[in-house]
N, C-alpha and C positions, 0 to 999 in steps of 0.2 A: 266348898268347890271342888270339882272332879275335872281334873285336866287328863287329858291322854295327849302323850308327844309320839309323834309317828316318825320312824327315820327307816332309812335302808339298812343298818345295822348298827350292834350295840358297840363295838369296837371299829376304828380305822381312823379316818381324817378329822377335819376341823368341824364337819357337821355333827358328827359322833360325839367328838370331844363338848362341843355345846350342848347337844342333847343330854348327856350324862350329866353334866354340871346342872342342867334344870332339874333332871328326873330326882338326883340325890341330893340338891339346894334347899328343898323345900321339907325335907325329912322332920324339921323341929315345928313346921309350921301346922298348927292345929286346926288351921281352917282351910288349907289347902291339901288335897290328896292328888299326888302325881302319880300317873299310869304310865307304861311305854308299851308300844307294840313296835317291833321292827321287822321288816322284809323278810330276813334270814337270819340264820344263826344255828350253829351246832354246840351250843353250849348245854350241857346235861343240868335239867331242873333251874334254866334262869329265872330272877325275880321280875319277870316281864313277859310279855307276850309275845309270839313268835308267829308269822303269818305262814312262811314256809320252814317249818321245822323238821322236815327230813329232806333228804338228797333227791329223792322222787318229785316231792311237789315241787323242789327248787327247779329242779330240771324240767318239769312242765311249765313252769312258771317262763320261765327262759324262752323254752321253744315257741310257747303261745305269744310272747313278746317278739320273737323273730318272724312269725306268720304273719301276725296281725299287727302291723307296724303302726298302725294308730291307736290300738289298745281300746276300742270303744267299752268294753267292759270285761274285766276280768272276775268273774264270779267267785271263785275261789278267795281271791283278795279282799275283795269287797266285803263278801259274808263274813269273813274273819274279823274285819275291822268293824263291822255294825254288830258282831257280837259281843266284841270287846265294849264297845260303847254302851251296849246295854246291860252288860254285865256289871259294870262300875258306876253308871248310870252318869256318864258323860257330860259336863257342861261345857267344855271348851275342848276342840281339837287342833292341836298345835301340829302343824305338819312342817318337816325338814328334810329336805334331801330326798324328794318323793319320785324322782325319777328310776329307781330301782326297776328290777323285773317283776315288780308286783303291784303296782298301781300305774295307771296313765292319769292326766289331768281330768280326763272325761268321766273316770270313775267319781270324781266328786259329787257329782248330781245324784249317784245312787246310794251313796252316803248320808247325803244330806235328807 
């Protein structure tokens, strides 16, 4: 089984801690492959996917979030998530803390 965890960041508060525990907690389970994608991060060569991996893409994501208050569809973020789902043949998408400037609740219909 391939599971993709989705969270705003890798480091931070409670949601990030739980996400890291899940991500690393199944390391020894041969039947579960954990993958992680975060909204933003500036770590060099992280062992997970990053939607906004540059300051420029993060800036545009934040600007888009301010202008489009209802965020009907963030093409960049949604396409990165869909690419990751296809890349790892994901069975389950487990979302944490998705209120960051990379995804809105309306984007779920495009991902599904």
